[in-house]
C-alpha positions in Angstrom: -2.6 25.7 -29.4 -3.8 23.2 -30.7 -2.9 24.0 -34.4 0.6 24.6 -32.9 1.0 21.3 -31.2 -1.0 19.2 -33.8 2.2 17.8 -35.1 3.9 17.6 -31.9 1.2 15.4 -30.6 1.3 13.3 -34.2 5.1 12.8 -33.7 5.1 11.7 -29.9 2.3 8.8 -30.2 3.8 7.6 -33.8 6.8 7.8 -31.7 5.7 5.4 -28.6 4.8 3.2 -30.9 7.7 2.4 -31.8 9.7 2.5 -28.8 7.0 -0.3 -27.6 7.3 -2.5 -30.5 10.9 -2.1 -30.6 11.5 -2.8 -26.9 9.3 -5.9 -27.6 11.7 -7.0 -30.6 13.9 -9.8 -28.9 16.3 -10.6 -31.4 18.1 -7.9 -33.1 21.2 -6.7 -31.5 20.8 -5.9 -28.6 23.5 -3.3 -27.9 22.3 -1.5 -31.6 18.4 -1.6 -30.5 19.3 0.0 -27.5 21.0 2.7 -29.1 17.8 3.1 -31.5 15.8 3.0 -28.7 17.6 5.8 -27.3 17.4 7.8 -30.3 14.0 7.7 -30.3 13.4 8.3 -26.4 15.1 11.6 -26.7 12.7 12.4 -29.7 9.6 11.3 -27.9 10.8 13.5 -24.8 11.4 16.5 -27.3 8.1 16.4 -28.3 7.0 16.1 -24.9 8.8 19.3 -24.0 7.7 20.9 -27.1 4.1 20.1 -26.1 4.3 21.8 -22.7 6.2 25.0 -23.6 3.0 26.0 -25.9 0.9 24.8 -23.0 2.6 27.0 -20.7 2.5 29.6 -22.9 -1.0 29.4 -24.1 -2.2 29.3 -19.9 1.1 30.6 -18.5 -0.6 34.2 -17.6 -2.5 32.1 -14.9 0.8 31.4 -12.9 2.6 34.6 -13.3 6.6 34.6 -12.7 6.4 30.7 -12.3 5.4 30.4 -16.0 9.0 31.8 -16.6 10.8 29.1 -14.4 8.5 26.6 -16.0 9.7 27.5 -19.4 13.4 27.6 -18.5 13.1 24.1 -17.6 11.0 22.4 -20.6 13.5 24.5 -22.9 16.7 23.2 -21.0 15.4 19.3 -21.3 14.8 20.4 -25.0 17.9 21.1 -25.5 19.7 18.4 -24.0 17.5 16.3 -26.3 18.8 18.3 -29.2 22.6 17.8 -28.5 22.1 14.8 -27.6 20.0 13.8 -30.7 22.5 14.3 -33.4 25.4 12.6 -31.5 22.9 9.3 -31.0 22.2 9.3 -34.5 26.0 9.0 -35.8 26.3 6.5 -33.0 23.5 4.2 -34.5 25.7 4.9 -37.8 28.4 3.1 -36.4 26.6 0.1 -35.3 24.5 -0.4 -38.2 28.0 -0.5 -40.3 29.2 -2.7 -37.6 32.1 -0.9 -36.5 31.0 0.7 -33.0 32.8 -2.3 -31.4 35.4 -2.3 -33.2 36.7 1.6 -32.1 39.1 2.4 -29.8 38.6 4.4 -26.3 40.5 7.3 -28.1 38.1 7.3 -30.6 35.3 7.7 -28.8 36.7 10.2 -26.0 37.2 12.7 -29.1 34.1 12.0 -30.5 31.8 12.1 -28.0 34.0 15.8 -27.1 31.3 18.1 -28.8 27.9 16.2 -27.1 29.9 16.7 -23.8 30.5 20.2 -24.3 27.4 20.9 -25.6 25.7 19.3 -22.5 27.7 21.2 -20.0 26.6 24.4 -21.9 23.2 23.9 -21.7 22.9 22.5 -18.3 24.9 26.2 -16.8 22.5 28.0 -19.1 20.5 29.3 -16.3 23.9 31.3 -14.8 25.1 32.3 -18.0 21.5 33.0 -20.8 24.0 32.3 -23.7 22.1 29.4 -25.1 18.6 30.9 -24.4 16.6 32.6 -22.2 13.1 33.9 -21.8 12.1 37.5 -20.1 8.9 38.9 -18.3 6.3 38.7 -20.9 7.3 34.7 -22.0 9.3 35.7 -25.1 12.3 33.5 -26.2 15.6 35.1 -27.2 17.9 32.9 -28.6 21.6 33.6 -26.9 24.9 33.3 -29.1 26.3 30.2 -28.1 23.2 28.5 -29.6 25.5 28.3 -32.4 27.6 26.1 -30.7 24.9 23.5 -30.8 24.5 23.4 -34.4 27.8 22.9 -35.0 28.0 20.0 -32.9 25.0 18.5 -34.7 26.5 19.6 -38.1 29.6 17.6 -37.1 27.9 14.4 -36.1 25.7 14.2 -39.1 28.8 15.0 -41.9 30.4 12.6 -39.4 27.4 9.6 -39.5 27.5 10.4 -43.6 31.0 10.0 -43.7 30.8 5.9 -41.9 27.8 5.6 -44.1 29.3 6.2 -47.0 32.6 4.8 -46.6 31.3 1.4 -44.9 28.5 0.7 -47.4 29.6 -2.5 -48.4 29.3 -3.7 -45.0 25.5 -3.1 -45.0 22.9 -4.9 -46.6 21.2 -3.0 -50.0 17.8 -2.4 -47.5 19.2 -1.5 -44.4 21.6 1.1 -46.9 18.0 2.4 -47.8 16.9 2.5 -44.8 19.3 5.0 -43.6 19.8 6.8 -46.2 15.9 7.6 -46.7 16.0 8.8 -43.1 18.4 10.8 -43.0 16.7 12.0 -46.7 13.5 12.2 -44.3 15.0 14.4 -41.9 16.5 17.2 -44.2 13.6 17.2 -46.3 11.5 18.3 -42.9 14.2 20.7 -41.3 13.9 22.8 -44.7 10.6 22.9 -44.5 10.5 23.8 -41.4 13.4 26.5 -41.9 11.6 28.2 -45.1 8.0 27.9 -43.1 8.9 28.9 -39.5 5.3 28.6 -38.1 4.5 24.8 -39.4 5.7 22.7 -36.7 6.9 19.6 -39.0 11.0 19.1 -37.8 10.0 17.1 -35.1 7.1 14.9 -37.4 10.6 14.6 -40.1 12.6 12.7 -37.3 9.6 10.8 -36.4 9.1 9.2 -39.8 13.1 9.1 -40.1 12.9 7.2 -36.6 9.9 4.7 -38.6 12.1 4.3 -41.7 15.1 2.6 -39.9 12.9 0.9 -37.4 11.2 -1.0 -40.5 14.2 -1.4 -42.9 17.4 -1.9 -40.3 15.9 -3.5 -37.0 12.9 -5.2 -38.7 14.3 -6.7 -41.3 12.1 -9.7 -41.8 14.5 -11.4 -44.7 17.6 -11.8 -41.7 15.0 -13.5 -39.8 14.5 -17.4 -39.4 10.5 -18.1 -38.6 11.3 -21.2 -36.4 13.3 -20.0 -33.7 12.9 -16.2 -33.8 16.5 -15.2 -34.5 18.8 -14.2 -37.0 19.1 -16.6 -40.3 22.9 -17.4 -42.1 21.6 -15.0 -44.6 21.9 -12.3 -41.9 25.4 -14.2 -40.3 27.2 -13.7 -43.4 26.2 -10.1 -43.4 27.6 -9.9 -39.7 30.8 -11.7 -41.4 31.3 -9.2 -43.8 30.3 -5.9 -41.7 32.9 -7.4 -38.9 36.0 -7.9 -41.9 35.0 -4.5 -43.3 35.6 -3.1 -39.9 38.2 -5.2 -38.8 37.0 -6.2 -36.0 37.3 -9.3 -33.6 34.7 -11.3 -32.4 34.6 -14.7 -30.4 31.8 -17.3 -32.0 30.4 -20.1 -30.4 28.8 -23.0 -32.7 25.8 -25.3 -30.3 24.7 -27.7 -32.4 21.9 -30.1 -31.2 22.6 -33.3 -33.1 19.8 -35.1 -32.2 16.6 -32.2 -32.2 14.6 -33.7 -34.2 14.9 -37.3 -32.8 14.4 -35.8 -29.3 10.7 -34.0 -30.3 9.9 -37.1 -32.8 7.2 -38.0 -31.0 5.5 -34.3 -30.7 4.0 -32.0 -32.4 6.0 -29.2 -35.1 4.8 -26.7 -33.0 6.4 -28.3 -30.0 9.8 -28.4 -31.7 8.9 -24.1 -32.9 8.2 -23.5 -28.9 11.8 -25.0 -28.1 13.8 -23.5 -30.3 12.5 -19.7 -29.5 13.0 -21.1 -25.8 16.9 -21.7 -27.1 17.1 -18.3 -28.5 15.8 -16.9 -25.5 17.9 -18.5 -23.2 21.4 -17.7 -25.3 19.9 -14.4 -25.2 20.2 -13.8 -21.1 23.1 -15.3 -20.7 24.9 -12.4 -22.0 23.0 -9.2 -23.5 25.6 -8.5 -26.2 25.2 -12.1 -27.9 24.3 -11.8 -31.3 21.9 -15.2 -32.0 21.4 -17.1 -35.5 20.0 -20.3 -36.1 22.3 -20.8 -39.4 21.5 -24.6 -40.0 19.1 -26.9 -38.9 19.8 -27.5 -35.0 22.8 -25.6 -35.3 22.9 -21.5 -33.7 25.7 -19.7 -33.6 26.9 -17.3 -30.9 28.5 -14.3 -31.4 30.4 -11.4 -29.0 32.3 -8.7 -30.4 34.8 -7.2 -28.8 34.6 -8.9 -25.6 37.5 -9.5 -23.1 38.6 -12.8 -22.8 36.9 -13.3 -19.3 33.4 -13.1 -21.2 34.1 -15.7 -23.3 34.8 -18.4 -20.8 31.9 -17.1 -19.0 29.7 -17.9 -22.0 31.4 -21.2 -22.6 31.0 -22.3 -18.7 27.4 -21.2 -18.3 26.6 -23.5 -22.2 29.0 -26.1 -20.4 26.5 -25.9 -17.2 23.2 -26.1 -19.4 23.7 -28.6 -21.8 27.0 -31.2 -20.2 24.7 -33.2 -18.1 23.3 -34.3 -21.6 19.3 -33.4 -20.5 17.4 -31.1 -21.3 14.2 -30.0 -19.5 11.3 -28.0 -21.7 7.6 -28.3 -20.6 7.8 -30.9 -18.8 9.6 -32.9 -21.1 12.9 -34.3 -19.9 14.9 -35.2 -23.2 18.3 -36.7 -24.2 19.8 -33.7 -25.6 23.7 -34.4 -27.8 25.2 -31.2 -28.0 28.7 -30.3 -29.6 30.0 -26.8 -28.7 32.9 -25.4 -31.1 34.6 -22.1 -30.2 36.8 -20.0 -32.3 38.4 -16.7 -32.6 38.0 -14.2 -35.8 39.8 -13.3 -37.5 42.8 -15.1 -35.2 41.9 -18.5 -36.0 39.0 -17.9 -39.0 40.1 -15.4 -41.8 38.4 -16.1 -44.8 34.2 -16.4 -45.2 34.4 -20.0 -46.9 36.8 -20.4 -42.9 33.5 -19.6 -41.1 31.3 -21.0 -43.9 33.0 -24.6 -42.8 32.4 -23.7 -39.0 29.6 -23.2 -39.2 28.8 -26.4 -41.0 31.3 -28.4 -38.5 30.1 -31.8 -37.8 32.3 -34.2 -34.9 33.0 -37.7 -35.0 30.5 -38.6 -33.0 32.6 -40.0 -30.0 32.3 -37.9 -27.4 28.9 -38.9 -25.9 26.1 -36.3 -25.4 28.0 -34.0 -24.8 31.0 -32.2 -26.7 33.6 -29.6 -26.4 35.3 -28.6 -29.3 38.2 -26.0 -29.0 40.3 -24.4 -31.4 42.2 -27.8 -32.7 39.4 -29.0 -34.3 39.5 -26.2 -36.8 42.9 -27.9 -38.3 40.7 -30.3 -39.9 38.9 -26.8 -41.4 42.5 -25.4 -42.2 43.7 -28.5 -44.2 40.4 -29.2 -46.0 41.0 -25.3 -46.9 44.9 -25.7 -47.9 44.0 -28.9 -49.5 41.4 -27.0 -51.9 43.8 -24.4 -52.7 46.5 -26.6 -53.5 44.0 -29.1 -55.8 42.5 -25.4 -57.4 46.5 -24.7 -58.6 47.2 -27.8 -59.3 44.0 -27.7 -61.9 44.9 -23.9 -62.8 48.6 -24.7 -63.7 48.3 -28.2 -65.4 50.8 -29.6 -62.9 47.5 -32.1 -61.4 49.2 -36.1 -61.9 46.8 -37.9 -63.9 47.4 -41.8 -63.6 45.9 -45.2 -65.3 45.6 -48.6 -64.0 45.2 -51.1 -66.7 42.0 -53.2 -66.5 42.4 -56.9 -67.9 40.1 -59.2 -70.1 40.7 -62.7 -67.9 39.9 -64.6 -71.4 42.5 -63.0 -72.9 45.3 -61.8 -70.4 45.4 -58.5 -72.7 44.8 -54.9 -71.6 41.5 -54.2 -72.2 41.2 -50.7 -70.6 41.8 -48.5 -68.2 40.8 -45.9 -65.7 42.1 -42.8 -65.1 42.9 -41.4 -61.6 44.6 -38.0 -60.4 47.4 -37.9 -57.7 47.8 -34.4 -56.3 52.0 -33.6 -55.4 51.7 -30.2 -53.6 55.3 -29.0 -53.2 53.2 -27.6 -49.4 51.7 -30.7 -48.6 53.2 -33.2 -50.5 51.4 -36.1 -51.6 47.6 -35.6 -51.7 45.5 -39.1 -52.2 41.9 -39.2 -53.9 40.5 -40.5 -50.8 40.9 -36.9 -48.9 41.1 -34.2 -52.1 37.7 -35.9 -54.2 35.4 -35.4 -51.4 35.8 -31.7 -51.5 36.2 -31.1 -55.0 32.6 -32.2 -54.6 31.8 -30.0 -52.7 32.0 -27.5 -54.3 31.9 -26.6 -58.2 35.8 -28.0 -58.5 34.7 -31.5 -59.4 33.5 -29.6 -62.8 37.2 -28.6 -63.6 38.5 -31.4 -62.1 36.6 -34.0 -64.1 37.4 -31.6 -67.5 41.3 -31.7 -66.8 41.4 -35.6 -66.7 39.2 -35.7 -69.8 41.7 -33.3 -72.0 44.6 -35.3 -70.0 43.0 -38.8 -71.7 42.6 -37.2 -74.9 46.0 -36.4 -75.1 47.0 -39.7 -74.1 44.7 -41.4 -77.1 45.9 -39.3 -79.6 49.1 -41.5 -79.1 49.5 -44.8 -81.5 50.3 -47.1 -79.1 46.7 -46.4 -77.4 45.5 -48.2 -80.4 45.8 -51.6 -78.4 43.3 -50.2 -75.6 39.4 -50.2 -76.3 38.6 -47.3 -74.1 39.5 -45.1 -70.8 37.7 -45.4 -68.4 37.0 -41.6 -66.6 34.6 -40.6 -63.3 31.5 -38.7 -63.4 30.8 -37.2 -60.1 26.6 -36.5 -59.5 27.4 -32.4 -58.8 28.7 -32.9 -62.8 25.9 -34.8 -64.1 23.8 -31.8 -62.8 25.4 -30.0 -65.4 23.0 -29.0 -68.0 25.7 -28.0 -70.5 28.0 -31.2 -69.5 27.6 -33.3 -73.0 28.3 -30.1 -75.3 31.7 -29.4 -73.1 32.9 -33.3 -73.2 32.1 -33.5 -76.8 33.9 -29.5 -77.2 36.9 -31.1 -75.2 37.3 -34.2 -77.3 36.5 -33.1 -81.4 39.2 -30.2 -79.8 42.1 -33.6 -80.0 39.9 -35.6 -82.2 38.5 -38.3 -80.1 35.8 -40.1 -79.9 33.3 -40.6 -77.6 33.3 -44.4 -78.0 37.0 -44.6 -76.9 35.5 -43.0 -73.5 33.7 -45.1 -71.0 32.1 -43.0 -68.0 32.1 -44.7 -64.5 28.3 -43.3 -62.5 27.8 -44.4 -59.4 25.0 -46.8 -57.6 23.6 -43.7 -56.3 23.2 -41.9 -59.5 22.1 -44.4 -61.0 19.0 -45.7 -59.3 18.2 -41.8 -58.4 15.0 -40.9 -60.5 16.2 -37.8 -60.7 15.3 -35.7 -64.1 18.5 -34.0 -64.2 20.4 -37.2 -63.7 18.5 -38.9 -66.2 18.3 -36.5 -69.1 22.3 -35.9 -68.8 22.4 -39.8 -68.9 20.5 -40.0 -72.0 22.4 -36.8 -73.8 25.7 -38.2 -73.0 24.0 -42.0 -74.2 23.1 -40.1 -77.1 26.0 -38.6 -77.8 27.7 -41.9 -78.2 29.2 -42.7 -74.6 28.7 -45.9 -72.7 29.2 -46.6 -68.9 30.2 -49.3 -65.9 28.6 -48.8 -62.7 31.4 -48.4 -60.4 31.7 -49.7 -56.2 28.3 -51.8 -57.2 27.1 -53.5 -53.8 28.5 -50.9 -51.6 25.4 -49.1 -51.9 21.3 -49.4 -51.2 20.5 -49.4 -54.8 16.9 -50.2 -55.7 18.3 -52.9 -58.5 15.1 -52.7 -60.5 16.2 -49.1 -61.1 19.2 -50.1 -62.7 17.3 -53.1 -65.3 16.5 -49.5 -67.0 20.1 -48.4 -68.1 22.1 -50.2 -70.3 26.1 -50.5 -69.4 29.2 -51.8 -70.7 31.0 -52.5 -67.1 29.7 -53.2 -63.9 32.4 -52.9 -61.2 32.3 -54.8 -57.8 33.5 -53.6 -55.0 36.7 -54.2 -53.7 35.2 -55.0 -50.3 32.9 -57.6 -51.2 36.1 -59.6 -52.6 37.9 -59.1 -49.8 34.8 -60.3 -47.1 34.1 -63.2 -49.3 37.5 -64.7 -48.1 35.9 -64.9 -44.4 32.7 -64.8 -44.8 30.7 -67.8 -45.9 27.5 -65.0 -46.2 29.7 -62.7 -48.4 30.8 -64.7 -50.6 27.3 -66.2 -51.5 26.2 -62.6 -51.7 28.6 -61.9 -54.2 28.6 -65.3 -56.0 24.5 -64.3 -56.3 25.5 -60.9 -57.1 27.9 -62.4 -60.0 25.2 -64.1 -61.6 22.6 -61.2 -61.6 24.9 -59.3 -63.1 24.9 -61.4 -66.2 21.7 -60.9 -66.5 21.7 -57.9 -66.7 23.5 -58.4 -70.1 26.6 -56.4 -68.9 30.2 -57.1 -68.0 31.8 -57.8 -65.1 35.0 -55.7 -63.6 36.1 -57.0 -60.2 37.7 -53.8 -58.3 41.0 -54.9 -55.7 42.4 -58.1 -56.6 45.6 -58.3 -55.1 46.2 -62.0 -54.5 46.7 -65.2 -56.6 43.8 -66.5 -55.2 41.4 -64.2 -55.5 42.9 -63.8 -59.2 42.0 -67.6 -59.7 38.5 -67.4 -57.0 37.0 -64.3 -59.4 38.1 -66.3 -62.6 36.1 -69.3 -61.4 33.4 -67.5 -60.9 32.8 -65.6 -64.2 34.4 -62.7 -64.4 35.1 -60.9 -67.2 37.9 -58.2 -66.3 40.1 -58.0 -63.4 41.8 -54.1 -61.6 43.9 -54.5 -59.1 47.3 -54.4 -58.0 47.7 -58.7 -59.0 48.6 -56.7 -62.1 48.7 -53.3 -61.4 49.1 -50.3 -59.8 48.3 -46.9 -61.0 51.3 -45.8 -63.0 52.1 -42.6 -64.7 50.7 -41.7 -68.2 54.7 -42.8 -69.9 55.0 -45.7 -68.1 51.2 -47.0 -69.4 52.0 -46.8 -72.7 55.6 -48.7 -71.9 53.6 -51.2 -70.0 50.8 -51.6 -73.1 53.7 -51.1 -75.3 55.5 -54.3 -74.1 
């Protein structure tokens, strides 16, 4: 008897460990985990019934006819488990693929029909004995309707494999591997059981399959944020992909604690970790179906899939009740908690991955005090950014982005010494979009690289015009993200060689932040550009918090003083003293000064008196179309 039940004992022990471990794993997809735990629980019952069945067969002679009743009860429970397991396993595949909640009720009525039929047949077996029966000598006979359970199991296995293959793109590689290995293990052990009926290994095979799913699908530590215990951003993006493929609708709430680090600055790191774990546990108690992600520092994302509107409203109400008073109590600490809550429906309000990512990274204006609740209206900012990004991408690819030139005038000669290349975006749908809006958007993506090369190419075309011989050079802005490109110099030289333009005709403008940063990538690229023959201007000088000592190590052709310093100097004596001192400092750096934003005659006379070399501003000209600039310098 021990030999016949050895595998069943091992299976029951392993399944029990898996079951109780899974119960303690609180930061998973709750519904999905419950389905897997249900599958493991059914196998535990099946293993227990198999052990009891063998015990009754071995010791049943003591109980006479009562043994037959006990055998029938254990076998009936085992058959019920066998009828339910394929349906539960197939349901688990639907959960892992992310489509369980996306299916209509009619689908499940049809889907669970074989399971319902099999359950009814097993429960009524004591009256018709068409599934199985025992005779007086305790011999077991399988009835003609037992094949119905086999075909039902086959239906669910085929259905599960079908969904696994169809929605494989919705699953990460590790989850796909876990599901595939579980099916293969179960099939191999079932084949061994079929070929060698005296070896009772089928249940052990299913147990190993459960273990494979638990380790590879549920306990995927790559998807867990180690501090909060919740899912991380990688898992969040995988969830978005799954739901997009499955065409699921879900409600998403961003809960951002804007001052979480400041609140805990007097505490140790462990306190912050415990607080994050406490918040994750609190969110889970709000709704058992809630999926919780910790995507950024201080930002939780809560997701409800295919829930009715009343659940959404209840979730928001609970969050407002929790954080609306601006205070949060944790471990006898009463902390002022600044919270931003933003809500959205997907895909009704957010349709694409980049929109959802921008929702996750969204930061409010900070004007709402300790607690701010945003609705879908705030997403208009995201949509505007997306529209501008798309318009900019189209304008670059279709070569219809406008490049304009603003003259730079030498105060000693009154002649145009150079010009700064700027861009304007005219879109058929958005109208005129100014650099103050689309440049930050471009700098947040690879578009700034394409934009920089576009402007350089248009300037090279302009410099081929002989009228431009009267201008020494054209200034082009160089963004920090461009400087991080290791092949920037080679790409610039390739464009310029194509048009026969030398690097001495191009002056690159870099920001104060880049010039004062000792980052190796910045320094290396700037050295390569300088070695290739490019010169530099320092743009918007005086607006940042530079380390002047670092600036002295760079050789600048020009230093451009920001217009805000000039404008403030007319009304503020301290600002005027600061500006005049800065002009003297720059002259000691052996660089020429360009004063930006000169608009009035008084400003012009003032900067001339202070010894400024060049002027750029509306007093001479606004940025002009390329042909207008050519006409201007010709005249």
